[in-house]
N, C-alpha and C positions, 0 to 999 in steps of 0.2 A: 423580392425574390428574383424577378426578372433582371433588375439592375445588378444584383449579385452575380447572376449567371453571365451577364454580358461582361462584367468586370473580369471574371475568371477567364472567359474566352479571350479577352484582350491580353490579359497577363500571359496566357499560354502562347498566344500568337507571337509575342515578343520574347519568349523565353529561349534559352540555349537549345532546349530539346526541340522546340518548334523549328529553330534555325537548322538544326541537323536534319529534321524531317524534310524541310524544304530542299536542302541540298541533295538529299537522297532522292527526292522526287524528280529533280532536274536530271540527275544522272540516269535514273530509271527511264527517262524519256529519250535518252540518247539513242542514235541509230544502232541497231544490232548488226554486227558485222561478222561474217565467216571468212576466214583466210584459208585459201585453197592453193597450196603449193607444196612441192616435194620436200620431205624432211632433209634431203641432202644439202639444200642451201637455205632453208627457212629456219631462222632462229625465232621461234614463236614467242618465247619468253621476252625477247628483246622488243619485238613489235608491241606486245601487250603492255609492256612497261612504258615505252616511249610514246605511244599514241593512246591517250586516255580520254579523248573527247567522244569516244564511241564505246559501246558495250560489245566486247568480244564474246562470241558464242562458239560452242564446240561442234555444232552440227548445222549444216545448211538449212535444214528444215525450220530452224528457229530464226534465221537471218532475215534482215531487211535489205542488206547489201552483201552480195557475194563477190569477194575479191579473188579473181582467178589469175594466177601467175604462170606463164609459160616462158620457155627460154629457147634460144638457138645460139650456136657458136658464131663468133665474128672474128677473126684472126687473132687468136690469143685471149680475147675477152669473151663476153657474152652479151647478147641483147635480151633484156627482160621485158616482156609484154604484160602489162597489168590491165586486166579487164574488170571494170566495175559494173556489176549487173544488179539493177534494182529489183527488189522483191517486195511483196505486200504493199505498203503505202507508196513505195517507189517503183512499183511494177511498170515496165515499159521504158524506164530510163536506163541508159547505158553510156559508158565512156571507156576509152582506151588510152593509156599512157605508156610510154616506153622509156627505158633507162638503160644505158650501156656501161658495162664495166670495162676496165682496162686490164691488160695482161698482168700488170704488177699490183693490182688491187688486193688488199688483204680481205679476210672475211669481215672485219669490222668496216672497211671501206664499203663493201658490198651491202651490208645490212643497213648502214647509214644512208646510202644512196637509195635503196629500196624504201626505207622508212619515209624519207622526204617525198618520194614520188607517191607513196601511199597517202600521205597527208594531203597532198594536192588533190588527189582523186576523191578523197572522202569529204573534203570541205563542202562540196556542192550538196551533199546529203545532210551533213551536220548543220548547214545554214538554214535548213527547214525544220529544225527541232529547237526546243527551248535552250539547248546548249549553245546556240549561236551567240547569244548575248554575252557569253563568257569567253568567246574566242577573241583573239587579237591578231591583227594582220601586220606583218613587218616585211620590209624589203631591204636587202643589202645591195645597194647600188654599186655597180662596178666602177672602178676608177677611170676606165676608158673602154671604148667599144672593143669587143672581142675580135682579135685578128683572125684571118682565115687560117684554117688548120694546115700546118706544114709538117709533114712527117719525115724526119731525116732517115728513118728506117724503111720508107716506102712500103709500109704495112707488113713488113716481115716481123715475125715473132719467133724467137728461138727458146728452146727449153732443154734442160739436161736433168736427168733423174738418176739416182743411185739408191738401191735398196738392199738391205741385208736382213734376213729373217733367220733367227737362231732358236733352236728348241732342243732340249736335252735332259737326260737324267743318267743314272749310273750305267744302264745297259743300252741306251739309245741316244744318238746324237744326230741332229739334222741341221743342215745349213743350206740356204738358198740365196744366191746372188742374182740380182737383176738390175740392169741398167738400160737407159734409153736416151736417145738424142732425137729432137724433132725440130722442124722448121715449117712454119705455116704462113701463107699469105692469102688473105681473103678480102676480095673487093666485090663490087656489084657484078663485075663481068667475069672474074676469075676466082677459082679456088685451087690453091696449090699446096700440097702437103708432102713432106718428106719425113720419114721416121726410120730409126735404126734401134733394134732391141736385141738384147743378149741375156741369156739366162743360164745359170749353172746350179744344179741341185746335187747334194751329196748326203747319203744316209749311212751311218755306221751302227751296226748291231753287235752286241756282245751276248753270248748265250752259253749254256752249259752243254758241251758236246758229249762228255762221258765222265766217268769217275775213275780215280786210280785205285790201287789195291787197298788203300786205307779208307776209301770212301770219300776222299776229298774231290770236289768238282774240278773238272778240267774245262777251262773256258776257251771258246773260239770266237772269232769275230769275222764279220763280212761287211763289205762296203759296196754300195751301188751308186752310180753316177749317171746323170743325164745332162746333156748339153744341147743348146739350141740358139740360133740367132735368126733374125729376119730383117730385111730392109725393104721398105715399101715407098712408092711414090704415087701420088694421085694428082692429076691435072684435069680440071673441068672448066669448060667455057660455057657461059650462059648464052643461050640462043632464044631470046624472047622470054615471055612470061611463063611459058609452059615447058620449053625444051632446053636440054643441056647435052653437051657432048664432051667426051674426054676419054680417059683410060687410066690403067694402072700398069706399073712395072714393079716386079717383086723378085727378091732373091732370098732364099732361106736354106737352113740346114737343121736337121733334128735327128738325134740318135733315137728318140722315141718312135719316130716315123720311118726309121731306116733310110733316111734321105741325107746323103752326103752333100748334095748341092741341087737346088731347084732354082731355075731362072724362067720367068714368064712375063709375057706381055698380053694385056687384055684391053683392047679398045672397046668403048661402050657408048650407048646413047640412052637417055632417060627422058620420059614424058611424065609431067605432073598434071593430073586432071584439074586440080585446084591450083591457081597461080601461086608461085613460090612466095610471094609477098604475104600470103595468108597461112604460111606453113606452121606457125606456132600453135594454131588451133586445129588445123585439119591438113592432112597430107595423103594423097593417093598417087603413087608412082608406079610406072612400068619401066624396068631397066633391062636392056639386053646387052650382053657382052660376049665376045668371042676372041680367041687368040691362042698362040702356041705356048707350050710349056716344056722345057727341057729338064729331064731328071737324070741324076747320077746317084746310084744307091750304094749304101755301105756293104750290103750282102745281096747276092742274087735273089731275085724275087720269085714268087711261085709261078710267074709267067716266063721264067728263065731269062730275065732281063737284068743287066747291070747298069745300063743307061738307055734312054729312049727320049724321043721328042713327040709330043702329042698335042693336037688341037682340042680345045675344050670350049663349049658354049653353055650359057646359062641365061635364064629369064627369071627376073625377080619382080613380084607384085607385092607392094607394101601399102598398108593403110594404117594411119595413125590419127586418132581423134582425141581431143581434149575439150570437154564440155563441162558445164556446171554439174551435171549428174555423175561425172566421173571421167575416167580416161580408159582408152583401150587401143590396142595395136595388134595387127596380125600381118604376117608376111609369109608368102609362099614362094619357094625357089626351087626350080628344077634345072638340072644340067646334065650333060653327057659328053663323053669323048667322041669325036667324029669318026675315028677309025673303027669303033665298035659301039653301037648305040645301046648294047646291053650293059655297058659300063656307065652307069648313070646314078644319080642321087636325087631324091625328092625330100625337101625339108619344109615343114610348116612350124611357125613360131607364133605364139600368142601371149598377150599379157593384158591385164585389165584391173581396174579398181572402180567399183560401183557402190553408190549409196542406194541401198535398197529401200530403206525406211529410216525413220528417226533413230539414229544411233546404230543401225544395222548396216554393215558394209562387208563386201566380198572383194578379196584380192587374190589374183592368181597369175602365174606365168609358167611357161613350159614350152617344150618343143618335141617333135617326133620326126625322125629322119629314117628314110629307107635307103640303105647304102649298098651300092653295087659297083663302086669305082675305086676300090683300094688296090691300086697297081703296085704299091710299095711293100706289101706284105713279104717278109723274108722267107725264103725257101727253107732255111735252116730251122724255122720255128722259134719258139721262145723257151727259155729254161724255166724250171719251176720257180726259181727265185724271181725272175723277171715277171712272171705271171702274178705271183702273190704280191709283189711290190709295185705292180703296174708301171714297170720300166720299159715296156715294149707294147706298141699298139697291136692288138690281136685282130684277126679277121672277124667281121661281124656283118650281119645284113640289116641291122637296125640299131637305133640309139634313141633314148628318150630321157627326159627329165621333167619334173613338174613340182609345183608348189601351190598350195591352196590355203587361204586363211579366211575365216569367218569370224567377225568380231561384233560384239553388241555392247554399247555404252549407254547408261541411263543415269538419271539424277539431274543435278543442277545444269541448266543450259548455259550458264555464264562461264567465261574463262578469262576474267580480268586480273585475277590475283596471281602474283608470282612469288614463290617462297622457295629459295634454293637451299635451305638448311638441311644438313646431314646428307648432302649429295656429292660432295667433292672430296678429293684427296685420296691418295694411296691406291686407287683402283679398286677399293672395296665397295661392294654393293650391300646396302642395308635391307632394302626391300625391292 
């Protein structure tokens, strides 16, 4: 009897079913990884498909490795900082890798670059699991030593955009044209940015104004147009690990704001409590700026001005934090005109995304502004049409907006499987 049981056990051990069970056990012992990066540049399905020597989980609470990705702009491209934070059996272990994208990189170039960097960072954790014996290491040796980088553009990056938005039906038509030109140069010592933007919006409405003697409707139409443009330049010089100095020059025009022409100069200085080199995870800055702005209005303002030049000052305090528990940012800015301190504005902005518990997360953003500096309000007021269609900025003492989202997810902790069926084509949404 014992011999029979032993023979059966041996037969099962070498059966296909047992082999499948063995494979399943090895994969089950792979490091559990939570990927934490914004949806705007993270193709989660791609990484889950391309990196299979780990188990992907949907919540940090289930993870043994937390991959935290943060970014900052570099002259046209971006620097991606990947933090690998050990949890549970890997608690206390951490590593940081960086990867830089170029200005002309496609989305596929970026995700392939991030995937390769992610593999390099995860290998150290996978090497301490049973999956290690299934990994293979390869090296593509370069034909010759890499030459020192020589940039014929001297780090300048240029971009041009043109956008058209159309929307319409029988009684309503809308078109919006928007274009921009920009030039950026970012080095360790300098940040230089130039931009030019222009926008044109037109709305056409058709409605029944009356009826004739036979009862047939008489149609009428109305058209509203808003135009605007702005040109901005920013020049900043690094002054050590915590200080920077620079300023802005700007020119703008807006029918919505009753501004025919605005020209301003604003020198500024900024102090960062945390060294700029650590800015992808934490940033606490104090920025003060002051300078003159010249205004020429389309219509005489409520202060009986058709043109004027005023000095304006502002102080901005901003805190941004990105940590494994989530991210948050808050900024407080106050400013006033020097000729009249009652002409002032105070704005507070905040945003955050927090993991409260397994599967439970809170996201919010919003701002509140106390406004007492609207020098541009037209003395002629606004027509009923301009008010209803929001074609003219009205006088106000405050402005706010807010968004809150609370979500809870439960069920399987794994996120390894990718299945794109019934999700493409035609813009139709099935579920």
